[in-house]
C-alpha positions, 0 to 999 in steps of 0.5 A: 928182714922178711917184713922189710922186704914185704914193705919194699915190695908193697912200696914198689907196687904202689909206685908202679901203679901210680906211674901206670895211672899217670901214663893212662891219664896222660895218654887219654888226655893227649893221644886222642886225636882232635879235629880243629874246625873254624868258620869265616868270621862273618858273625860273632864267635858266640853265634858261630859257636851256637850255630855250629854245635849241632853240626860238630856233634853230628860230625863227631859221631860220624868220624869218631873223633873229638872236634874243637871249634876255634874262632878266628879274628878274620879271614886272613887269620883263618887261612894262616891257621889252616896253612900253619896246621893249626886248623884242619877244616875251615869254612871259606868264601870264594876269595879266601879259598883262592888265597889259600889255594895260591899260598899253598901251591894248590895244597888245599882241597875244597871238600863240599859246598852247599847246594845254594853256593852253586848259584850264588848271586849278587843283588844291586839295590836302590831307593831311587826310581831313576835307577833301573839298570846298571848303566844308570849307575854312572856318576852315582855314589855306590856302596860295595861291601868289603874289598875281599867279598866275592858277592859284595865286591869282586863278582859285582865288579866283574859284571859292571866291567862286562856292562862297560861300567868302570867302578873305579872311574864311572862312579863314586864308590864306597866300601861299607865293609858288610852287607848290613852296612851296605843296606844302611848306606842305601836306605840313609841316602849315603849311597845312591845304590849298593850291592850285596849277596842275595843270601844276605839280602834275603836274610835282612828282609827276613829279619825286618832290617830292610823294607823291600818296598822302600829298597828295591832290587834292580839287577841280579847277577848271573850265578857263580860258585862261592863258599866251601868247606876246605881241608889241606891236601895232607889230611888223612885220605880216610878221614877226608872221605869220612867227612865228605860222606858225612856232609853228603849224608845230611838229609833235610827230610830227617828232623835232626839233619834238618836242624843242622842244615837250617842253621847252615842255611843249606838245603843239602851239601854237594861235592866241591872242586877247585875249578868251580872257583875260577870265575872268582879267581879271575875277578880277584886278578881283575881287581888287582888283588893277585892271590 
């Protein structure tokens, strides 16, 4: 009888230990908080993953949380995922930030932006010697980027209107979809001129994809704010502060930080605020794309 009782006790102990181990494994798998991050998909998912890894590793150490990169198919899906609480922090351009702001009834917060995004500019380019000012575009075929692009359409359209040129009636407009395609359209002669963000233009030159001697810039817009890291207003305040401080602490004079900043094409990150994007919001409305 005593032997049976001992066996029962041992069996119960084994069962209890098994349950305890299972609970520990379950907790370690499911209770560790994960911060879900994504970028506006203007490059391939594999390239975005590679470029974001040093930044993600850095932020994980700073905030003490696991961070998971989740690629999105387009800007609309990115905003949907943020507002649907499937993403926690996202890299948006000005247009999609305005969309997120309007759709959430101002329940998103622009956290930080690159210093370069404080003075984003668009460049108007051509191969024609006879095009040297905006007024020369009347009657010409002109290539914009995407209709949702702040630097490739919305802000350039505003500057054209300010110069008394209506892009809807004074020129034959085409939408290439991307900065690369706009440059190609100009080089090939499909378009007499085109416009793209200055950062994209510089990148194309660096990569040898355009010859600045053959394609020249004839007008550069004034600066405007674009791009930022955005979070929802319901994010834990302490976590938001940790992220904010981590971005601002990146220093180009530190070797590891410089790698992160270079991959993000940034000299440093600075605080962002919603009112920075009022010019883009006005451009969106003028273009008939009410947020």
